[in-house]
DOSEDREN-269482 format. One record per atom (N, C-alpha, C): x, y, z; chain; residue number from 1; atom name. Coordinates in steps of 0.001 Angstrom, whole numbers. Layout:
REM DOSEDREN-269482
[[X,Y,Z],"A",NUM,"CA"]
...
END
This chain:
REM DOSEDREN-269482
[[61198,98453,105837],"A",1,"N"]
[[60512,98123,107068],"A",1,"CA"]
[[59543,99237,107395],"A",1,"C"]
[[58702,99008,108332],"A",2,"N"]
[[57781,100039,108744],"A",2,"CA"]
[[58557,101071,109543],"A",2,"C"]
[[57832,101975,110180],"A",3,"N"]
[[58496,103009,110980],"A",3,"CA"]
[[59475,102397,111956],"A",3,"C"]
[[59185,101215,112407],"A",4,"N"]
[[60070,100557,113363],"A",4,"CA"]
[[61424,100295,112764],"A",4,"C"]
[[61466,99789,111548],"A",5,"N"]
[[62744,99451,110951],"A",5,"CA"]
[[63568,100699,110726],"A",5,"C"]
[[62895,101782,110399],"A",6,"N"]
[[63595,103044,110234],"A",6,"CA"]
[[64414,103333,111468],"A",6,"C"]
[[63836,103083,112572],"A",7,"N"]
[[64512,103317,113828],"A",7,"CA"]
[[64903,102007,114468],"A",7,"C"]
[[64599,100926,113838],"A",8,"N"]
[[64799,99620,114409],"A",8,"CA"]
[[66212,99132,114388],"A",8,"C"]
[[67025,99629,113479],"A",9,"N"]
[[68399,99159,113413],"A",9,"CA"]
[[69061,99377,114757],"A",9,"C"]
[[68683,100409,115444],"A",10,"N"]
[[69271,100679,116750],"A",10,"CA"]
[[68858,99622,117749],"A",10,"C"]
[[67633,99193,117696],"A",11,"N"]
[[67169,98192,118634],"A",11,"CA"]
[[67789,96847,118352],"A",11,"C"]
[[68253,96695,117142],"A",12,"N"]
[[68818,95428,116708],"A",12,"CA"]
[[69943,94977,117604],"A",12,"C"]
[[70683,95915,118104],"A",13,"N"]
[[71815,95552,118944],"A",13,"CA"]
[[71615,96079,120350],"A",13,"C"]
[[70396,96366,120743],"A",14,"N"]
[[70152,97000,122025],"A",14,"CA"]
[[70738,96226,123177],"A",14,"C"]
[[70447,94984,123282],"A",15,"N"]
[[70961,94213,124408],"A",15,"CA"]
[[72476,94141,124380],"A",15,"C"]
[[73051,93921,123246],"A",16,"N"]
[[74510,93810,123142],"A",16,"CA"]
[[75170,95146,123402],"A",16,"C"]
[[74629,96218,122852],"A",17,"N"]
[[75260,97525,123009],"A",17,"CA"]
[[75171,98008,124448],"A",17,"C"]
[[74077,97742,125089],"A",18,"N"]
[[73926,98200,126458],"A",18,"CA"]
[[74870,97480,127404],"A",18,"C"]
[[75240,96254,127063],"A",19,"N"]
[[76119,95476,127921],"A",19,"CA"]
[[77569,95460,127449],"A",19,"C"]
[[77845,96139,126336],"A",20,"N"]
[[79190,96120,125772],"A",20,"CA"]
[[80134,97007,126568],"A",20,"C"]
[[81414,96681,126498],"A",21,"N"]
[[82437,97518,127123],"A",21,"CA"]
[[82556,98805,126325],"A",21,"C"]
[[83093,99861,126919],"A",22,"N"]
[[83241,101114,126194],"A",22,"CA"]
[[84047,100901,124915],"A",22,"C"]
[[83652,101636,123872],"A",23,"N"]
[[84328,101498,122587],"A",23,"CA"]
[[85701,102141,122634],"A",23,"C"]
[[86589,101564,121869],"A",24,"N"]
[[87915,102127,121701],"A",24,"CA"]
[[87881,102914,120401],"A",24,"C"]
[[88581,104038,120354],"A",25,"N"]
[[88586,104848,119142],"A",25,"CA"]
[[88913,103987,117932],"A",25,"C"]
[[88079,104081,116922],"A",26,"N"]
[[88254,103308,115698],"A",26,"CA"]
[[88230,104268,114522],"A",26,"C"]
[[89207,105136,114440],"A",27,"N"]
[[89195,106237,113497],"A",27,"CA"]
[[89015,105804,112047],"A",27,"C"]
[[89426,104599,111677],"A",28,"N"]
[[89238,104137,110308],"A",28,"CA"]
[[87777,103993,109929],"A",28,"C"]
[[86880,103896,110893],"A",29,"N"]
[[85456,103731,110637],"A",29,"CA"]
[[84676,105024,110856],"A",29,"C"]
[[85322,106024,111411],"A",30,"N"]
[[84644,107281,111685],"A",30,"CA"]
[[84193,107954,110389],"A",30,"C"]
[[83032,108591,110451],"A",31,"N"]
[[82493,109312,109301],"A",31,"CA"]
[[81018,109020,109124],"A",31,"C"]
[[80515,109392,107972],"A",32,"N"]
[[79102,109198,107650],"A",32,"CA"]
[[78939,107951,106795],"A",32,"C"]
[[77911,107164,107107],"A",33,"N"]
[[77646,105900,106435],"A",33,"CA"]
[[76211,105866,105919],"A",33,"C"]
[[76019,105327,104722],"A",34,"N"]
[[74693,105070,104160],"A",34,"CA"]
[[74397,103595,104380],"A",34,"C"]
[[73244,103308,104960],"A",35,"N"]
[[72897,101934,105323],"A",35,"CA"]
[[71597,101537,104623],"A",35,"C"]
[[71606,100363,103987],"A",36,"N"]
[[70403,99790,103376],"A",36,"CA"]
[[69994,98587,104209],"A",36,"C"]
[[68720,98538,104566],"A",37,"N"]
[[68194,97484,105420],"A",37,"CA"]
[[67161,96680,104623],"A",37,"C"]
[[67343,95358,104585],"A",38,"N"]
[[66450,94463,103840],"A",38,"CA"]
[[65796,93499,104823],"A",38,"C"]
[[64478,93348,104723],"A",39,"N"]
[[63738,92413,105565],"A",39,"CA"]
[[63693,91051,104892],"A",39,"C"]
[[64036,90022,105643],"A",40,"N"]
[[63965,88657,105129],"A",40,"CA"]
[[62869,87848,105817],"A",40,"C"]
[[62450,88277,106988],"A",41,"N"]
[[61400,87576,107725],"A",41,"CA"]
[[60556,88605,108454],"A",41,"C"]
[[59243,88470,108378],"A",42,"N"]
[[58346,89382,109072],"A",42,"CA"]
[[57815,90464,108154],"A",42,"C"]
[[57088,91399,108751],"A",43,"N"]
[[56403,92443,107998],"A",43,"CA"]
[[56988,93819,108316],"A",43,"C"]
[[58274,93994,108079],"A",44,"N"]
[[58930,95287,108236],"A",44,"CA"]
[[59375,95748,106854],"A",44,"C"]
[[59288,97031,106583],"A",45,"N"]
[[59643,97574,105277],"A",45,"CA"]
[[61152,97714,105130],"A",45,"C"]
[[61636,97619,103885],"A",46,"N"]
[[63041,97920,103587],"A",46,"CA"]
[[63264,99403,103888],"A",46,"C"]
[[64495,99755,104214],"A",47,"N"]
[[64770,101124,104633],"A",47,"CA"]
[[66199,101502,104269],"A",47,"C"]
[[66407,102778,104010],"A",48,"N"]
[[67742,103338,103845],"A",48,"CA"]
[[67896,104452,104866],"A",48,"C"]
[[69059,104522,105492],"A",49,"N"]
[[69293,105567,106473],"A",49,"CA"]
[[70755,105946,106508],"A",49,"C"]
[[71030,107082,107093],"A",50,"N"]
[[72394,107580,107257],"A",50,"CA"]
[[72746,107574,108729],"A",50,"C"]
[[73946,107088,109031],"A",51,"N"]
[[74433,107054,110408],"A",51,"CA"]
[[75821,107667,110460],"A",51,"C"]
[[76169,108214,111611],"A",52,"N"]
[[77502,108747,111819],"A",52,"CA"]
[[78253,107945,112865],"A",52,"C"]
[[79556,107836,112675],"A",53,"N"]
[[80430,107177,113649],"A",53,"CA"]
[[81517,108167,114021],"A",53,"C"]
[[81736,108354,115314],"A",54,"N"]
[[82798,109230,115813],"A",54,"CA"]
[[83500,108529,116961],"A",54,"C"]
[[84806,108400,116867],"A",55,"N"]
[[85606,107711,117885],"A",55,"CA"]
[[85077,106310,118179],"A",55,"C"]
[[84587,105638,117133],"A",56,"N"]
[[84104,104277,117288],"A",56,"CA"]
[[82706,104160,117854],"A",56,"C"]
[[82045,105267,118110],"A",57,"N"]
[[80688,105247,118682],"A",57,"CA"]
[[79659,105649,117640],"A",57,"C"]
[[78551,104925,117644],"A",58,"N"]
[[77411,105246,116792],"A",58,"CA"]
[[76373,105890,117698],"A",58,"C"]
[[76094,107147,117437],"A",59,"N"]
[[75089,107853,118243],"A",59,"CA"]
[[74325,108793,117334],"A",59,"C"]
[[73086,108476,117067],"A",60,"N"]
[[72218,109310,116243],"A",60,"CA"]
[[70926,109544,116996],"A",60,"C"]
[[70487,110763,116995],"A",61,"N"]
[[69212,111087,117616],"A",61,"CA"]
[[68382,111883,116615],"A",61,"C"]
[[67270,111286,116195],"A",62,"N"]
[[66363,111956,115284],"A",62,"CA"]
[[65170,112482,116047],"A",62,"C"]
[[64220,113032,115322],"A",63,"N"]
[[63021,113551,115967],"A",63,"CA"]
[[62202,112450,116620],"A",63,"C"]
[[62157,111277,115979],"A",64,"N"]
[[61305,110199,116476],"A",64,"CA"]
[[62071,108971,116929],"A",64,"C"]
[[63378,108945,116710],"A",65,"N"]
[[64118,107734,117026],"A",65,"CA"]
[[65537,108065,117475],"A",65,"C"]
[[66223,107035,117954],"A",66,"N"]
[[67626,107199,118310],"A",66,"CA"]
[[68364,105899,118068],"A",66,"C"]
[[69668,106034,117828],"A",67,"N"]
[[70536,104879,117619],"A",67,"CA"]
[[71728,105013,118538],"A",67,"C"]
[[72177,103897,119072],"A",68,"N"]
[[73396,103914,119869],"A",68,"CA"]
[[74097,102580,119708],"A",68,"C"]
[[75421,102644,119714],"A",69,"N"]
[[76196,101433,119559],"A",69,"CA"]
[[77661,101760,119387],"A",69,"C"]
[[78424,100775,118917],"A",70,"N"]
[[79864,100964,118797],"A",70,"CA"]
[[80440,100083,117707],"A",70,"C"]
[[81626,100490,117247],"A",71,"N"]
[[82436,99716,116314],"A",71,"CA"]
[[83762,99481,117016],"A",71,"C"]
[[84151,98216,117171],"A",72,"N"]
[[85425,97958,117846],"A",72,"CA"]
[[86590,98116,116857],"A",72,"C"]
[[87823,98082,117322],"A",73,"N"]
[[88972,98319,116446],"A",73,"CA"]
[[89088,97333,115276],"A",73,"C"]
[[88458,96165,115378],"A",74,"N"]
[[88478,95188,114279],"A",74,"CA"]
[[87314,95374,113318],"A",74,"C"]
[[86413,96327,113598],"A",75,"N"]
[[85283,96607,112722],"A",75,"CA"]
[[83985,95928,113106],"A",75,"C"]
[[83969,95203,114224],"A",76,"N"]
[[82726,94562,114674],"A",76,"CA"]
[[81742,95637,115141],"A",76,"C"]
[[80523,95570,114626],"A",77,"N"]
[[79485,96573,114895],"A",77,"CA"]
[[78413,95982,115790],"A",77,"C"]
[[77973,96791,116746],"A",78,"N"]
[[76787,96491,117540],"A",78,"CA"]
[[76030,97801,117686],"A",78,"C"]
[[74778,97817,117257],"A",79,"N"]
[[73978,99041,117327],"A",79,"CA"]
[[72530,98685,117647],"A",79,"C"]
[[71873,99583,118365],"A",80,"N"]
[[70459,99422,118720],"A",80,"CA"]
[[69708,100669,118290],"A",80,"C"]
[[68580,100455,117630],"A",81,"N"]
[[67698,101549,117241],"A",81,"CA"]
[[66436,101455,118085],"A",81,"C"]
[[65990,102605,118560],"A",82,"N"]
[[64785,102655,119376],"A",82,"CA"]
[[63863,103742,118836],"A",82,"C"]
[[62601,103370,118682],"A",83,"N"]
[[61575,104333,118297],"A",83,"CA"]
[[60347,103996,119117],"A",83,"C"]
[[60063,104843,120082],"A",84,"N"]
[[58973,104537,120993],"A",84,"CA"]
[[59278,103252,121723],"A",84,"C"]
[[58350,102298,121671],"A",85,"N"]
[[58575,101014,122332],"A",85,"CA"]
[[59202,99984,121385],"A",85,"C"]
[[59380,100347,120115],"A",86,"N"]
[[59987,99433,119149],"A",86,"CA"]
[[61500,99489,119233],"A",86,"C"]
[[62124,98321,119095],"A",87,"N"]
[[63577,98243,119099],"A",87,"CA"]
[[64054,97337,117977],"A",87,"C"]
[[65246,97628,117500],"A",88,"N"]
[[65885,96820,116487],"A",88,"CA"]
[[67358,96740,116842],"A",88,"C"]
[[67934,95566,116782],"A",89,"N"]
[[69344,95392,117115],"A",89,"CA"]
[[70074,94858,115892],"A",89,"C"]
[[71281,95366,115653],"A",90,"N"]
[[72056,94936,114488],"A",90,"CA"]
[[73485,94622,114896],"A",90,"C"]
[[74042,93629,114237],"A",91,"N"]
[[75444,93284,114418],"A",91,"CA"]
[[76041,93055,113040],"A",91,"C"]
[[77342,93178,112943],"A",92,"N"]
[[77992,92946,111664],"A",92,"CA"]
[[79444,93351,111712],"A",92,"C"]
[[79988,93598,110535],"A",93,"N"]
[[81397,93951,110427],"A",93,"CA"]
[[81558,95064,109393],"A",93,"C"]
[[82438,96020,109701],"A",94,"N"]
[[82771,97101,108780],"A",94,"CA"]
[[84220,96972,108348],"A",94,"C"]
[[84492,97395,107117],"A",95,"N"]
[[85852,97654,106680],"A",95,"CA"]
[[85963,99179,106649],"A",95,"C"]
[[87034,99710,106125],"A",96,"N"]
[[87144,101166,106050],"A",96,"CA"]
[[86189,101779,105033],"A",96,"C"]
[[85611,100963,104125],"A",97,"N"]
[[84765,101482,103058],"A",97,"CA"]
[[83341,100956,103036],"A",97,"C"]
[[83108,99750,103573],"A",98,"N"]
[[81759,99187,103525],"A",98,"CA"]
[[81567,98192,104662],"A",98,"C"]
[[80397,97585,104700],"A",99,"N"]
[[80130,96614,105752],"A",99,"CA"]
[[78808,95915,105526],"A",99,"C"]
[[78549,94899,106346],"A",100,"N"]
[[77290,94171,106245],"A",100,"CA"]
[[77051,93410,107550],"A",100,"C"]
[[75823,92948,107692],"A",101,"N"]
[[75492,92196,108890],"A",101,"CA"]
[[74036,91797,108915],"A",101,"C"]
[[73580,91451,110101],"A",102,"N"]
[[72221,90971,110339],"A",102,"CA"]
[[71534,91889,111344],"A",102,"C"]
[[70221,91911,111298],"A",103,"N"]
[[69447,92668,112270],"A",103,"CA"]
[[68227,91845,112684],"A",103,"C"]
[[67687,92206,113833],"A",104,"N"]
[[66458,91574,114320],"A",104,"CA"]
[[65678,92592,115140],"A",104,"C"]
[[64372,92461,115084],"A",105,"N"]
[[63501,93304,115891],"A",105,"CA"]
[[62580,92408,116708],"A",105,"C"]
[[62925,92207,117976],"A",106,"N"]
[[62072,91354,118806],"A",106,"CA"]
[[60685,91960,119031],"A",106,"C"]
[[60579,93274,119023],"A",107,"N"]
[[59285,93908,119258],"A",107,"CA"]
[[58390,93838,118028],"A",107,"C"]
[[58979,93784,116826],"A",108,"N"]
[[58207,93708,115587],"A",108,"CA"]
[[58227,92313,114977],"A",108,"C"]
[[59015,91417,115537],"A",109,"N"]
[[59141,90048,115047],"A",109,"CA"]
[[59558,90020,113571],"A",109,"C"]
[[60585,90803,113264],"A",110,"N"]
[[61155,90879,111922],"A",110,"CA"]
[[62653,90663,112021],"A",110,"C"]
[[63261,90299,110896],"A",111,"N"]
[[64715,90177,110849],"A",111,"CA"]
[[65171,90273,109404],"A",111,"C"]
[[66480,90438,109230],"A",112,"N"]
[[67014,90536,107876],"A",112,"CA"]
[[68491,90855,107881],"A",112,"C"]
[[68924,91515,106818],"A",113,"N"]
[[70329,91854,106656],"A",113,"CA"]
[[70472,93336,106345],"A",113,"C"]
[[71684,93843,106510],"A",114,"N"]
[[71974,95234,106182],"A",114,"CA"]
[[73320,95326,105474],"A",114,"C"]
[[73448,96374,104660],"A",115,"N"]
[[74707,96688,103979],"A",115,"CA"]
[[74976,98172,104181],"A",115,"C"]
[[76245,98517,104310],"A",116,"N"]
[[76606,99919,104518],"A",116,"CA"]
[[77745,100324,103591],"A",116,"C"]
[[77749,101577,103211],"A",117,"N"]
[[78819,102172,102404],"A",117,"CA"]
[[79235,103457,103079],"A",117,"C"]
[[80535,103650,103221],"A",118,"N"]
[[81035,104892,103791],"A",118,"CA"]
[[80942,105976,102737],"A",118,"C"]
[[80423,107126,103131],"A",119,"N"]
[[80309,108249,102196],"A",119,"CA"]
[[81598,109033,102219],"A",119,"C"]
[[82010,109506,101055],"A",120,"N"]
[[83269,110271,101005],"A",120,"CA"]
[[83063,111728,101303],"A",120,"C"]
END
């Protein structure tokens, strides 16, 4: 994806994450994750990024973007990526080792899927 997708995964779940109840500690999902993002509709570039989860919360702040969201005790993921005025929101499911889901960027009019692997 373009620069938006880099930071767009966070926007992928922006509406859901902002309205979600506080996360419950999900220690089985805590750690560092490598995420691959594939565009299926629209003009956003494919992207790979690293995210961290601590106590079931996804919170990453980069120089140009930020991500926030949560993983519930069953592994359901909701995360929003924001970069400037661009947003991307993602939902999906994690196991203790990997995960997958869908993302959408209403500001960029793109959507697709994502896959994640927990780093050891």
